[in-house]
C-alpha positions as CSV (number, residue, x, y, z in Angstrom):
1,M,-10.6,78.5,5.8
2,Q,-10.8,75.3,3.8
3,K,-8.7,74.0,0.9
4,F,-11.5,75.0,-1.5
5,D,-11.0,78.6,-0.7
6,F,-7.5,78.7,-2.3
7,W,-8.0,77.0,-5.6
8,R,-10.4,77.5,-8.5
9,F,-11.4,75.3,-11.4
10,E,-11.5,76.7,-14.9
11,S,-13.0,75.1,-18.0
12,D,-12.9,76.4,-21.5
13,N,-14.5,74.2,-24.2
14,G,-13.3,71.1,-22.3
15,R,-9.9,72.4,-21.4
16,Q,-9.6,71.9,-17.6
17,R,-7.2,73.9,-15.4
18,W,-6.9,74.5,-11.7
19,R,-5.6,77.9,-10.6
20,W,-4.5,79.0,-7.1
21,T,-5.9,82.2,-5.7
22,P,-3.8,85.3,-4.7
23,E,-4.8,84.5,-1.1
24,F,-3.1,81.1,-1.4
25,E,0.1,82.6,-2.5
26,E,0.0,85.2,0.2
27,R,-0.4,82.5,2.9
28,L,2.7,80.6,1.8
29,S,5.9,81.2,3.8
30,G,8.4,80.0,1.2
31,D,9.4,77.2,3.6
32,L,8.3,74.1,1.7
33,L,8.0,71.7,4.7
34,R,6.0,74.3,6.7
35,D,3.8,75.2,3.7
36,V,3.0,71.5,3.0
37,A,2.2,70.9,6.6
38,W,-0.1,73.9,6.7
39,W,-2.0,72.9,3.6
40,V,-2.4,69.3,4.6
41,Q,-4.0,70.2,7.9
42,L,-6.7,72.3,6.2
43,E,-10.2,70.8,5.8
44,P,-11.3,68.7,4.1
45,A,-8.7,66.3,5.4
46,F,-7.3,63.4,3.4
47,Q,-6.4,60.1,5.0
48,K,-4.9,57.5,2.8
49,T,-5.3,54.8,5.4
50,R,-9.0,55.4,5.4
51,Q,-9.6,55.9,1.7
52,A,-6.8,55.9,-0.9
53,H,-9.0,58.1,-3.2
54,S,-9.7,61.7,-3.0
55,A,-13.4,62.5,-3.6
56,D,-13.2,65.6,-5.8
57,L,-14.5,67.7,-3.0
58,G,-13.4,70.8,-4.7
59,L,-16.2,70.2,-7.3
60,R,-18.8,68.7,-5.0
61,P,-19.9,68.8,-1.3
62,P,-18.7,65.8,0.8
63,V,-20.9,62.8,1.0
64,L,-22.5,62.8,4.5
65,E,-21.4,60.1,6.9
66,T,-25.1,59.0,7.3
67,L,-25.8,57.8,3.8
68,G,-29.2,57.4,2.3
69,S,-32.7,57.9,3.5
70,K,-33.5,54.2,3.0
71,N,-36.0,55.4,0.4
72,Q,-36.9,52.4,-1.8
73,D,-38.5,54.6,-4.5
74,V,-36.4,54.3,-7.7
75,E,-37.7,57.4,-9.4
76,S,-37.1,59.7,-6.4
77,A,-33.5,58.4,-6.2
78,L,-33.0,59.0,-9.9
79,V,-34.4,62.5,-9.8
80,R,-32.1,63.4,-6.8
81,G,-29.1,61.9,-8.5
82,V,-29.7,63.6,-11.8
83,Q,-30.3,67.0,-10.2
84,F,-27.1,66.7,-8.2
85,F,-25.0,65.4,-11.1
86,H,-26.2,68.3,-13.3
87,T,-24.7,70.7,-10.8
88,L,-21.3,69.2,-11.6
89,Q,-21.6,69.8,-15.3
90,C,-19.6,72.6,-16.9
91,A,-21.2,75.3,-19.0
92,D,-19.6,73.7,-22.1
93,G,-21.6,70.5,-21.4
94,H,-18.9,68.2,-20.2
95,W,-18.4,66.7,-16.7
96,P,-15.0,67.3,-15.2
97,G,-13.3,64.8,-12.9
98,D,-10.2,63.3,-11.4
99,Y,-8.4,60.9,-13.8
100,G,-5.4,60.3,-11.7
101,G,-4.1,57.2,-9.9
102,P,-0.8,56.1,-11.4
103,H,2.2,57.1,-9.2
104,F,4.9,57.5,-11.9
105,L,3.3,60.3,-13.9
106,L,3.8,63.4,-11.6
107,P,7.4,62.5,-10.7
108,G,8.1,62.2,-14.4
109,L,6.9,65.7,-15.0
110,V,8.9,67.0,-12.0
111,M,12.1,65.3,-13.3
112,V,11.8,66.5,-16.8
113,C,11.1,70.0,-15.7
114,H,14.2,69.9,-13.6
115,A,16.2,68.5,-16.5
116,C,15.0,71.3,-18.8
117,G,15.6,74.0,-16.2
118,H,11.9,74.8,-16.2
119,A,10.9,76.1,-12.8
120,L,7.5,75.0,-11.6
121,P,5.5,77.7,-9.8
122,Y,6.0,77.5,-6.1
123,P,2.2,77.1,-5.2
124,Q,2.1,74.1,-7.5
125,K,5.2,72.6,-5.9
126,V,3.6,72.8,-2.4
127,V,0.5,70.8,-3.4
128,M,2.5,68.4,-5.6
129,A,4.7,67.6,-2.6
130,A,1.6,67.3,-0.4
131,Y,0.1,64.9,-2.8
132,M,3.1,62.6,-2.9
133,L,3.7,62.7,0.8
134,Q,0.1,61.9,1.6
135,H,0.1,58.9,-0.6
136,Q,3.2,57.3,1.0
137,N,2.5,53.8,2.2
138,E,3.0,52.9,5.9
139,D,6.2,50.9,5.0
140,G,7.7,54.1,3.5
141,G,7.3,53.3,-0.1
142,W,4.9,54.1,-2.9
143,G,3.2,51.7,-5.4
144,L,2.6,51.7,-9.1
145,H,-0.7,53.4,-8.3
146,I,-2.5,54.8,-5.3
147,E,-3.9,51.4,-4.1
148,S,-0.8,49.4,-4.9
149,P,1.6,48.0,-2.4
150,S,5.0,49.6,-2.5
151,T,7.2,49.1,-5.6
152,L,10.7,50.3,-6.4
153,F,9.4,52.1,-9.5
154,G,6.9,54.0,-7.4
155,T,9.2,54.6,-4.5
156,G,12.3,55.6,-6.5
157,M,10.4,58.1,-8.6
158,Q,8.6,59.7,-5.7
159,Y,11.9,60.0,-3.7
160,V,13.8,61.7,-6.5
161,A,10.9,64.0,-7.4
162,L,10.3,65.1,-3.8
163,R,14.0,65.9,-3.4
164,L,13.9,67.9,-6.6
165,L,10.8,69.8,-5.4
166,G,12.8,70.8,-2.3
167,I,12.0,68.3,0.5
168,P,15.3,67.8,2.4
169,A,16.8,64.3,2.6
170,E,16.7,64.5,6.4
171,D,12.9,64.5,6.4
172,P,11.8,61.4,8.3
173,R,9.4,60.4,5.5
174,L,12.2,60.5,2.9
175,Q,14.5,58.6,5.3
176,K,11.9,55.9,5.5
177,A,11.6,55.9,1.7
178,L,15.3,55.6,1.2
179,H,15.5,52.7,3.6
180,W,12.8,51.0,1.5
181,I,14.8,51.6,-1.6
182,Q,18.1,50.3,-0.1
183,S,16.4,47.2,1.4
184,H,14.8,46.2,-1.9
185,G,17.9,46.0,-4.1
186,G,18.9,49.7,-4.3
187,I,18.0,52.2,-7.0
188,T,19.7,50.2,-9.8
189,A,16.9,47.6,-9.5
190,I,14.3,50.2,-10.6
191,P,12.4,49.0,-13.7
192,S,13.5,50.2,-17.2
193,W,11.3,53.2,-17.3
194,G,12.7,54.4,-14.0
195,K,16.2,53.8,-15.3
196,F,15.5,56.1,-18.2
197,Y,14.3,59.0,-16.0
198,L,17.3,58.6,-13.8
199,A,19.7,58.5,-16.8
200,I,18.5,61.9,-18.1
201,L,19.2,63.4,-14.7
202,G,22.7,61.8,-14.4
203,L,21.5,59.6,-11.6
204,L,22.1,56.4,-13.5
205,D,24.7,55.9,-16.3
206,W,23.3,55.3,-19.8
207,R,25.3,52.1,-19.9
208,G,22.8,50.7,-17.4
209,V,19.9,51.2,-19.8
210,N,19.0,48.7,-22.5
211,P,19.1,50.0,-26.1
212,L,16.4,52.3,-27.4
213,L,17.6,52.8,-30.9
214,P,16.3,55.7,-33.0
215,E,17.6,53.7,-36.1
216,L,14.7,51.3,-35.7
217,W,12.5,54.0,-37.3
218,L,14.5,53.6,-40.5
219,L,13.6,50.0,-41.0
220,P,11.4,49.1,-44.0
221,R,7.8,49.8,-43.0
222,W,6.7,46.3,-44.1
223,M,8.8,44.6,-41.5
224,P,6.8,43.2,-38.5
225,I,9.2,44.8,-36.1
226,H,8.9,48.3,-37.5
227,P,7.9,50.5,-34.5
228,S,4.8,51.8,-36.4
229,R,3.3,48.4,-35.8
230,I,3.4,48.9,-32.0
231,W,0.4,50.1,-30.0
232,C,0.3,53.8,-30.3
233,H,0.7,54.6,-26.6
234,A,3.8,52.4,-26.4
235,R,5.0,53.8,-29.8
236,M,4.6,57.4,-28.7
237,V,6.5,56.8,-25.4
238,Y,9.4,54.9,-26.9
239,L,9.7,57.5,-29.7
240,P,11.1,60.3,-27.4
241,M,12.9,57.8,-25.3
242,S,14.8,56.6,-28.4
243,Y,15.7,60.2,-29.2
244,A,17.0,61.0,-25.8
245,Y,18.8,57.7,-25.7
246,G,20.4,58.3,-29.1
247,R,21.6,61.7,-27.9
248,R,22.7,60.2,-24.5
249,F,21.3,63.3,-23.0
250,V,22.2,64.2,-19.4
251,C,21.0,67.4,-17.9
252,A,23.3,70.0,-16.3
253,Q,24.3,68.8,-12.8
254,D,23.6,70.8,-9.7
255,A,24.0,70.5,-5.9
256,T,20.7,68.6,-5.5
257,L,21.6,66.0,-8.2
258,E,25.0,65.6,-6.6
259,A,23.4,65.1,-3.2
260,L,21.0,62.6,-4.8
261,R,23.9,60.6,-6.2
262,Q,25.4,60.2,-2.7
263,E,22.0,59.4,-1.1
264,L,21.0,56.7,-3.7
265,Y,24.5,55.2,-4.0
266,P,26.0,55.0,-0.5
267,Q,28.6,52.5,-1.9
268,G,29.7,55.2,-4.4
269,Y,28.3,56.0,-7.9
270,D,31.6,55.4,-9.6
271,R,31.8,51.9,-8.2
272,I,28.7,50.6,-10.0
273,R,29.1,48.1,-12.8
274,W,26.6,49.6,-15.1
275,N,26.6,46.8,-17.6
276,A,25.5,44.4,-14.9
277,V,22.3,46.4,-13.9
278,R,20.5,46.5,-17.2
279,Y,18.1,43.7,-16.3
280,A,18.2,44.3,-12.5
281,C,14.6,44.7,-11.4
282,C,13.0,44.6,-7.9
283,P,10.8,41.5,-7.6
284,E,7.9,43.6,-6.3
285,D,7.9,45.4,-9.6
286,V,8.0,42.5,-12.0
287,Y,4.8,41.6,-13.8
288,H,6.2,40.9,-17.2
289,K,9.7,39.2,-17.2
290,P,12.0,40.1,-20.2
291,T,11.9,37.1,-22.6
292,A,14.9,35.4,-24.1
293,V,13.9,36.9,-27.4
294,M,14.1,40.4,-25.8
295,K,17.5,39.7,-24.4
296,V,18.8,38.5,-27.7
297,A,17.4,41.6,-29.4
298,N,19.1,43.8,-26.8
299,A,22.4,42.0,-27.4
300,L,22.1,42.5,-31.1
301,M,21.3,46.2,-30.7
302,R,24.3,46.7,-28.4
303,G,26.4,45.0,-31.0
304,F,25.0,47.3,-33.7
305,E,25.8,50.4,-31.6
306,K,29.5,49.3,-31.4
307,L,29.7,49.7,-35.1
308,G,29.6,53.5,-34.6
309,L,27.5,54.3,-37.7
310,K,27.2,58.0,-37.0
311,R,25.4,58.9,-40.2
312,L,22.8,56.3,-39.6
313,R,22.4,57.5,-36.0
314,K,21.9,61.1,-37.2
315,K,19.3,60.0,-39.8
316,G,17.4,58.0,-37.1
317,L,17.5,61.0,-34.7
318,D,16.3,63.4,-37.4
319,F,13.3,61.2,-38.2
320,A,12.5,60.7,-34.6
321,F,12.5,64.4,-33.9
322,R,10.4,65.2,-37.0
323,Y,7.9,62.6,-35.7
324,I,8.0,64.2,-32.2
325,C,7.3,67.6,-33.8
326,A,4.4,66.1,-35.9
327,E,2.8,64.6,-32.7
328,D,3.1,68.0,-31.0
329,V,1.4,69.8,-33.9
330,Q,-1.3,67.1,-34.4
331,T,-2.3,67.4,-30.7
332,R,-1.6,71.1,-30.2
333,F,1.2,70.2,-27.8
334,I,-1.0,68.0,-25.6
335,D,0.3,64.7,-27.1
336,I,-1.3,61.3,-26.7
337,G,-0.7,60.9,-23.0
338,P,1.2,62.2,-20.0
339,V,4.4,60.2,-20.4
340,N,5.1,61.2,-24.0
341,K,3.9,64.7,-23.2
342,V,6.8,65.4,-20.9
343,L,9.3,63.4,-22.9
344,N,8.4,65.2,-26.1
345,M,9.0,68.4,-24.1
346,L,12.3,67.1,-23.0
347,C,13.3,66.3,-26.6
348,V,12.3,69.8,-27.8
349,C,14.4,71.2,-25.1
350,I,17.4,69.1,-26.1
351,E,17.0,70.0,-29.8
352,K,15.8,73.6,-29.7
353,G,16.4,74.9,-26.2
354,S,14.2,76.0,-23.4
355,Q,13.7,79.4,-24.9
356,S,12.3,78.2,-28.1
357,P,8.6,78.9,-29.0
358,E,8.0,75.1,-29.2
359,F,9.2,74.6,-25.7
360,Q,7.1,77.4,-24.5
361,R,4.0,75.9,-26.1
362,H,4.8,72.7,-24.3
363,T,5.0,74.4,-20.9
364,E,1.7,76.2,-21.6
365,R,0.0,72.8,-21.9
366,L,1.4,71.3,-18.7
367,D,-1.5,72.5,-16.6
368,D,-4.0,70.6,-18.9
369,Y,-2.7,67.5,-17.2
370,L,-2.7,68.7,-13.6
371,W,-5.7,67.9,-11.3
372,W,-6.2,69.5,-7.9
373,A,-8.2,67.7,-5.2
374,E,-8.2,67.5,-1.4
375,D,-5.1,65.1,-1.5
376,G,-3.0,67.6,-3.5
377,L,-2.0,68.3,-7.1
378,K,-1.6,65.2,-9.3
379,M,-1.0,64.4,-13.0
380,N,-3.9,62.9,-14.8
381,G,-3.6,59.9,-17.0
382,Y,-4.7,62.0,-20.0
383,N,-5.6,65.7,-20.3
384,G,-8.9,64.5,-18.8
385,S,-11.7,62.1,-19.6
386,Q,-14.1,64.8,-20.8
387,L,-15.6,63.2,-23.9
388,W,-15.7,59.7,-22.4
389,D,-17.4,60.7,-19.2
390,T,-19.8,63.0,-21.1
391,A,-20.8,60.3,-23.6
392,F,-21.4,57.8,-20.8
393,A,-23.3,60.4,-18.8
394,A,-25.5,61.3,-21.7
395,R,-26.4,57.6,-22.3
396,A,-27.1,57.1,-18.6
397,L,-29.3,60.1,-18.4
398,A,-31.1,59.3,-21.6
399,E,-31.8,55.7,-20.5
400,A,-34.8,56.5,-18.3
401,Q,-36.3,58.9,-20.8
402,H,-37.1,61.2,-17.8
403,P,-37.6,64.9,-18.3
404,V,-35.6,65.8,-15.2
405,A,-32.5,65.2,-17.4
406,S,-33.5,67.5,-20.2
407,E,-31.2,70.5,-19.5
408,A,-28.2,68.3,-18.7
409,L,-28.7,66.3,-22.0
410,R,-29.0,69.5,-24.1
411,A,-25.7,70.7,-22.6
412,A,-24.0,67.3,-23.1
413,F,-25.0,67.4,-26.7
414,R,-23.3,70.7,-27.2
415,Y,-20.0,69.1,-26.0
416,L,-20.5,66.0,-28.2
417,D,-21.1,68.3,-31.2
418,F,-18.0,70.4,-30.4
419,A,-15.7,67.5,-29.6
420,Q,-16.1,65.5,-32.9
421,V,-12.9,65.5,-35.0
422,K,-13.8,67.5,-38.1
423,E,-10.4,67.8,-39.9
424,E,-7.8,65.3,-40.8
425,V,-4.5,65.6,-38.9
426,P,-1.6,66.9,-41.0
427,M,1.1,64.4,-42.0
428,Q,-1.3,61.5,-41.3
429,K,0.3,58.9,-43.6
430,E,3.9,59.9,-43.1
431,F,3.6,59.4,-39.3
432,F,1.4,56.3,-39.2
433,R,-2.0,57.8,-38.1
434,H,-5.3,56.1,-38.8
435,P,-7.8,58.4,-40.4
436,S,-9.5,60.7,-37.8
437,V,-12.4,62.6,-39.3
438,G,-15.7,61.7,-37.9
439,G,-14.2,60.2,-34.7
440,W,-14.2,61.4,-31.1
441,P,-11.2,61.5,-28.8
442,F,-11.2,60.5,-25.1
443,S,-10.9,64.1,-23.9
444,T,-10.9,67.2,-26.1
445,P,-10.8,67.9,-29.9
446,D,-7.4,69.6,-29.3
447,H,-6.0,66.2,-28.3
448,G,-7.5,64.8,-31.4
449,W,-6.7,61.1,-31.3
450,P,-10.0,59.3,-32.0
451,I,-10.6,56.0,-30.3
452,T,-13.0,53.2,-31.3
453,D,-15.1,53.1,-28.1
454,C,-15.1,56.9,-27.6
455,T,-16.3,57.4,-31.2
456,S,-18.9,54.7,-30.6
457,E,-20.2,55.9,-27.2
458,A,-20.4,59.5,-28.5
459,L,-22.3,58.4,-31.7
460,D,-24.7,56.3,-29.6
461,A,-25.2,59.1,-27.1
462,A,-25.9,61.6,-29.9
463,L,-28.5,59.3,-31.4
464,A,-30.1,58.6,-28.1
465,I,-30.4,62.3,-27.2
466,A,-31.9,63.1,-30.6
467,R,-34.6,60.4,-30.1
468,L,-35.9,61.6,-26.7
469,P,-39.5,62.8,-27.0
470,F,-39.2,65.5,-24.4
471,L,-36.4,67.2,-26.3
472,Q,-38.3,67.4,-29.6
473,P,-38.0,69.2,-31.9
474,F,-34.3,68.5,-31.7
475,E,-32.2,68.2,-34.9
476,G,-29.1,66.5,-33.5
477,L,-25.9,66.1,-35.5
478,P,-26.1,66.4,-39.3
479,K,-26.6,63.1,-41.1
480,H,-23.3,63.3,-42.9
481,R,-21.3,63.7,-39.6
482,L,-23.1,60.6,-38.2
483,Q,-22.2,58.7,-41.3
484,L,-18.6,59.8,-41.0
485,A,-18.6,58.3,-37.5
486,A,-20.1,55.0,-38.8
487,D,-17.6,54.9,-41.6
488,L,-14.7,55.3,-39.2
489,I,-16.0,52.6,-36.8
490,L,-16.2,50.2,-39.8
491,S,-12.7,51.1,-40.8
492,F,-11.4,50.1,-37.3
493,Q,-12.7,46.5,-37.3
494,N,-10.0,43.9,-37.1
495,R,-9.8,40.6,-39.0
496,D,-10.8,38.7,-35.8
497,G,-14.1,40.6,-35.8
498,G,-13.3,42.7,-32.8
499,W,-12.1,46.3,-32.4
500,A,-8.9,47.5,-30.8
501,S,-8.5,51.0,-29.2
502,Y,-6.9,53.6,-31.4
503,E,-6.0,51.7,-34.6
504,L,-6.3,48.4,-36.4
505,T,-4.1,45.7,-34.9
506,R,-0.9,46.2,-36.9
507,G,1.5,43.7,-35.6
508,P,1.7,40.0,-34.8
509,R,1.1,38.8,-31.2
510,W,4.7,37.6,-31.0
511,L,5.8,41.2,-30.7
512,E,4.9,40.9,-27.1
513,W,8.1,38.8,-26.7
514,L,9.8,42.1,-27.3
515,N,8.0,44.0,-24.6
516,P,10.8,45.9,-22.8
517,S,8.7,47.0,-19.8
518,E,8.7,44.9,-16.7
519,V,5.7,46.5,-15.1
520,F,3.1,46.5,-17.9
521,S,1.7,43.7,-20.0
522,A,0.0,43.5,-23.4
523,I,1.5,46.9,-24.6
524,M,3.1,45.9,-27.9
525,I,0.1,45.8,-30.2
526,D,-3.4,47.1,-30.2
527,Y,-5.4,44.1,-29.3
528,S,-9.2,43.6,-30.0
529,Y,-11.0,44.2,-26.7
530,T,-14.4,43.1,-25.4
531,E,-15.2,46.7,-24.3
532,C,-14.2,48.4,-27.5
533,S,-15.9,45.8,-29.6
534,S,-19.1,46.1,-27.6
535,S,-19.2,49.9,-27.9
536,C,-18.7,49.6,-31.7
537,I,-21.5,47.0,-32.0
538,Q,-23.9,49.1,-30.0
539,A,-23.2,52.2,-32.0
540,L,-23.6,50.4,-35.3
541,C,-26.9,48.9,-34.1
542,A,-28.2,52.3,-33.1
543,F,-27.0,53.9,-36.4
544,H,-28.5,51.1,-38.5
545,Q,-31.8,51.6,-36.7
546,E,-31.7,55.3,-37.6
547,F,-30.4,55.0,-41.1
548,P,-31.2,51.4,-42.3
549,E,-30.3,52.2,-45.9
550,Y,-26.7,53.4,-45.3
551,R,-24.1,50.7,-46.0
552,S,-26.6,48.2,-44.6
553,S,-25.0,44.9,-45.6
554,E,-21.6,46.0,-44.4
555,I,-22.9,47.2,-41.1
556,L,-24.9,44.1,-40.4
557,K,-21.9,41.9,-41.3
558,A,-19.7,44.0,-39.0
559,I,-22.2,43.5,-36.1
560,R,-22.4,39.8,-36.6
561,R,-18.7,39.4,-36.8
562,G,-18.4,41.5,-33.7
563,V,-20.9,39.3,-31.8
564,D,-18.9,36.2,-32.7
565,F,-15.8,37.9,-31.3
566,I,-17.7,38.8,-28.0
567,L,-19.0,35.3,-27.6
568,S,-15.5,33.9,-28.1
569,K,-14.2,35.9,-25.1
570,Q,-16.6,34.6,-22.5
571,N,-14.7,32.6,-19.9
572,E,-15.7,29.2,-18.5
573,E,-17.5,30.8,-15.5
574,G,-19.7,32.8,-17.8
575,L,-18.1,36.2,-17.4
576,W,-15.9,38.5,-19.5
577,Y,-12.5,40.0,-18.5
578,G,-12.4,43.7,-18.4
579,S,-9.2,45.3,-19.8
580,W,-10.1,48.9,-19.0
581,G,-12.0,48.6,-15.8
582,V,-12.1,46.5,-12.6
583,C,-12.8,44.0,-13.9
584,F,-15.2,41.1,-14.7
585,T,-18.2,43.2,-13.8
586,Y,-16.9,45.8,-16.2
587,G,-16.2,43.5,-19.1
588,T,-19.4,41.6,-18.5
589,W,-21.5,44.7,-18.6
590,F,-20.0,45.6,-22.0
591,A,-20.5,42.2,-23.4
592,S,-24.1,42.0,-22.2
593,Q,-24.8,45.4,-23.8
594,A,-23.5,44.3,-27.1
595,L,-25.4,41.0,-27.1
596,S,-28.6,42.7,-26.1
597,A,-28.3,45.4,-28.7
598,A,-27.4,43.1,-31.5
599,S,-30.1,40.4,-30.8
600,A,-32.5,41.5,-33.5
601,H,-29.7,41.3,-36.2
602,L,-28.5,37.8,-35.5
603,N,-29.5,34.6,-37.2
604,P,-31.4,32.0,-35.0
605,N,-28.4,29.9,-34.2
606,V,-26.2,32.9,-33.1
607,R,-29.2,34.4,-31.2
608,R,-29.6,31.1,-29.3
609,A,-25.9,31.1,-28.5
610,S,-26.1,34.7,-27.4
611,E,-29.1,34.0,-25.1
612,S,-27.3,30.9,-23.7
613,A,-24.2,33.1,-23.0
614,L,-26.3,35.7,-21.2
615,A,-28.0,33.0,-19.1
616,R,-24.6,31.6,-18.0
617,M,-23.6,35.2,-17.2
618,A,-26.6,35.8,-15.0
619,A,-25.9,32.6,-13.1
620,A,-22.3,33.6,-12.6
621,L,-23.2,37.1,-11.4
622,A,-25.8,35.7,-9.0
623,S,-23.2,33.5,-7.4
624,R,-21.0,36.6,-6.8
625,Q,-23.6,38.8,-5.2
626,N,-22.7,39.8,-1.7
627,P,-25.2,39.4,1.2
628,D,-25.9,43.2,1.2
629,G,-27.1,43.0,-2.4
630,G,-24.0,44.6,-3.9
631,W,-21.1,43.3,-6.0
632,G,-17.4,44.1,-5.5
633,E,-14.1,43.1,-7.0
634,H,-10.6,43.9,-5.8
635,Y,-8.4,45.5,-8.4
636,T,-6.1,42.4,-8.2
637,S,-8.7,40.7,-10.3
638,C,-7.1,42.5,-13.3
639,L,-3.6,41.2,-12.4
640,R,-4.6,37.7,-11.6
641,R,-7.3,37.5,-14.3
642,E,-9.7,35.8,-12.0
643,W,-12.4,37.1,-9.7
644,V,-11.0,38.5,-6.4
645,N,-14.0,39.4,-4.2
646,H,-14.3,42.7,-2.4
647,S,-16.8,44.5,-0.3
648,S,-19.7,45.8,-2.3
649,Q,-18.9,48.8,-4.5
650,V,-21.6,51.1,-6.0
651,I,-20.0,51.2,-9.4
652,Q,-19.5,47.5,-9.8
653,T,-23.0,46.9,-8.4
654,A,-24.4,49.1,-11.1
655,W,-22.5,47.2,-13.8
656,A,-23.8,43.9,-12.5
657,V,-27.4,45.2,-12.3
658,L,-27.2,46.6,-15.8
659,S,-25.9,43.2,-17.0
660,L,-28.7,41.3,-15.4
661,L,-31.2,43.7,-16.9
662,N,-29.8,42.8,-20.4
663,T,-30.7,39.1,-20.0
664,P,-33.8,37.7,-21.7
665,H,-35.2,36.5,-18.3
666,T,-34.2,39.1,-15.8
667,P,-33.8,37.7,-12.2
668,L,-35.8,40.5,-10.6
669,D,-35.0,39.4,-7.0
670,R,-31.3,39.8,-7.7
671,V,-31.8,43.1,-9.5
672,K,-33.9,44.6,-6.8
673,H,-31.4,43.5,-4.1
674,G,-28.7,45.3,-6.1
675,L,-30.8,48.4,-6.6
676,R,-31.5,48.5,-2.9
677,F,-27.8,48.6,-2.2
678,I,-27.4,51.5,-4.7
679,L,-30.3,53.4,-3.1
680,E,-29.0,52.9,0.4
681,S,-25.6,54.1,-0.6
682,Q,-26.9,57.4,-2.0
683,A,-26.4,60.5,0.0
684,P,-29.5,62.7,0.8
685,H,-28.3,65.3,-1.7
686,G,-28.1,62.8,-4.5
687,D,-24.3,61.9,-4.7
688,W,-22.7,58.5,-4.1
689,P,-19.5,57.9,-2.2
690,Q,-16.1,57.6,-3.7
691,Q,-15.0,54.0,-3.0
692,Q,-12.2,51.9,-4.4
693,I,-10.5,52.3,-7.8
694,S,-12.4,51.3,-10.9
695,G,-10.2,51.8,-14.0
696,V,-7.2,50.0,-15.3
697,F,-4.8,49.9,-18.2
698,N,-2.1,47.4,-19.3
699,K,-3.3,44.8,-16.8
700,T,-1.4,46.3,-13.8
701,C,-2.0,50.1,-13.4
702,M,-5.2,51.3,-11.9
703,I,-6.7,54.7,-12.6
704,T,-9.5,56.8,-11.2
705,Y,-12.8,57.7,-13.0
706,A,-14.3,60.0,-10.5
707,N,-17.6,60.4,-12.4
708,Y,-18.3,56.7,-12.6
709,R,-19.8,56.8,-9.1
710,N,-22.6,59.0,-10.5
711,I,-22.9,57.8,-14.0
712,F,-23.5,54.1,-13.5
713,P,-25.9,54.2,-10.5
714,L,-28.0,56.6,-12.5
715,W,-27.8,54.4,-15.5
716,A,-28.9,51.3,-13.5
717,L,-31.8,53.3,-11.9
718,G,-32.8,54.7,-15.2
719,K,-32.9,51.4,-17.0
720,A,-34.8,49.8,-14.1
721,L,-37.4,52.6,-14.1
722,R,-37.8,52.4,-17.9
723,I,-38.7,48.7,-17.7
724,G,-41.1,49.3,-14.9
725,I,-39.2,48.7,-11.7
726,R,-40.4,51.6,-9.5
727,S,-39.7,50.1,-6.0
728,V,-37.2,47.7,-4.5
729,S,-39.4,46.7,-1.6
């Protein structure tokens, strides 16, 4: 039997869950090591040393070793690719896929469940342990993400989580991991987020954690340092952290935790000088060093705590918990992301107990974040990328205007229709939420946080589908809902002309001096991004074309301001840095899309500047093309903020080809060479191989987008076919 035979995928209006079969439970012996070993040896096998990614083979057949038929016909490859990709689409219209990659998410879930006394089902524990063990690096450690070299954050979190799942300390793999920890400064050198998780388990004293004051929520809201001005993902993580810190919560101790203390502190837990380890951080982990301003702020907060103002502490805790509860209600207990999901669950357990209805609702939503693949059970970076992938897929399939995509596009439209936010969240103003109605979230309407680029890509996709001649008559979304989306996009535009992710930029850039995280950068405010700005520009252009009378002057002004922002972000080489994908090929594709879409709305001077920028871009991309016709960047381009070449990747090649197709004078030889690489990489049944990681957040942490390997090659083929490129010979 194969791994596929023991797990089943379920989808209900975008809600994704993996369930084990009764046969799987029957085959388990109850011996965790034996059960993990049995599951790992099942086919299809996973070998990290060969490919760090799983390939979602539970949803699709494996790509054959002999790739491609060497067919140079663009339309045939497109038809095969669309037909295959349609088989992956769910009945509700969305495309499911792996959105894992970060290594600190699943251990955080395991640690919080242990702290709350919530027992994970044994079948899940088996494949969770398998996932962690199969992603161990050869040196015994784990990285920040699946392709990263080992870090103390990754290694320490995995080690503790595996022990809590039931892997014995004597296991050679854990012995190797413990040696890595001890040889890199010991567990007290784990970064601040790791210190927090250890503190709630009693594996690190709270005196070793820098202050996370709940009282900060009581500051006047006009102050630049009020937490509401922080980027929402950071805000919603530090919110439950501040509550747990304010309570100095430590879970009930047990034999496993006592053993872990002895393993992690061979010199003795009670001999640690906790005040001296607050800033201790393994050099392999440090990307953002704590600033002098941050250290002064921490000293001031420690001084404040010594005053012992209990009433103020209680008032801060009360507000923080009300805010936590509001976030739970607003997102139907999914929460904005995986870290604050489990930390909110922890806070509910602290305040209301593990038998409370609220805690039970939290546990019911844990499975929304868990993704099964041939490498095991992981925690996604969201409750999925359903809307994002579906909007991109719809735009890709609509590009060629080919009837082969008709059924897939009709189904995709159903999900776009369903996923739009149609009601305002409760307690919006009290808890710092930007308006939501008319927007689209990254995943599901239950999640409900609308994002600038998700709203824009969904609006653009809905308009593109409605215009397709082979789908007529097709009414599309009602006009007033399209207008609501355009209104929301306009409301998101920043003073610099660009668009951030979830909200307007609320705080000054110097807030980054107060970034308390050593492993992430640019997390303190919601910056304007090339990608988000491009999506918004494209959507406003498409909307204005359809409804030229609606808020015409405002929309045209927003487009032109956005183009000025895009042009200002081009680097000296002629490319654009990508903040949400790897890396310059990604940012450059977005920029070229915006400049191409907006061309008709620009005055002559700006149009000339735009065309000059695209010409510089084309020259830069041409210089980066590999001899096989493809393009490839290593993920360290994101960290170093300069191009780091890699073997050719299908996804990045598609981005580069699409960018070149957006230029006024398309270099057809370069484009055809890139398309040839895409065609030769395609499997006979229409799929493309899973290659290296393609997504990123906060400069340092890479994340998987499993559907990109289908979406973007199809988009490139579709656009090439539409402009008349039928062969690459």
